[in-house]
C-alpha angles and dihedrals in degrees: 000000000000112000124236093219139026121203119193127200115227113211110068093007117052091003115043113205143189121198093200088057086062096046090053092048092051092046090050098046101037100031092231133136119278091224088056091053091050092049091053093052090045091055131080100276100081091051089048089052092048089051091050092246095116134026142198089287089063090051091046087057093048090047090047092053091046094048095034093230138086115282119189124226091244090056090048091052091051093050093050090051092049086086091079122088120205111306120265093256095185091053093048086053090051089052089051092050090050090053087072091066108025145010108284119196144139142252116192142164095231144096114272092249089075085083087076089075094055114117116264110280092010114145135190115173119212097025106189114196121191088228090062098046096036094230136099130215134280088040117108088232090066094051092044089051087052092052092049090052092048095043090223137113118244093257088067095054133084116197125202116196138144095220117095092209094051093049091049091048091050090051092049087054091055096257122136107238138190121197105223117231103149142339096260095053091047094052089054092050090050094050091051086060093050096256125138 
């Protein structure tokens, strides 16, 4: 059955990322130790950011303590976003094509300011960020919030994510789900569901 809505994950799907890329950017800009940066991102602050319990100001304070000099929230935001590589432009185009047939949105464990790295003109509607709903995948709360935003039951939703735990949780909720590995495989999976 063709779904009424397709929800994309961001990180690792529409937005490739590399944590070591961010480490290198922070080391270069702040003159700090790589292990200290890794320790910060392995700590509780990133999860709090994703849940909407912290913001770039909190990261600015953490970076300032690490670098022993003031860091602005704008700089902190840019450093957080440095994890992302250039967007998967071909996949964004696939999403745009899908929009001609179904609702196309996003469900991501990220702060809402990640939307600033979307390609020009790219649209996911609704775009559901964990920071706005206060819940992370693979929690049932996150999937329930997405259903509420869509106004649809799970049996009408197709979810595309690169995380096996998130795929399993979506399927338990009654969603159809595709584990993203590459664009070619995804196109074949979409075609099998009658999607352009």
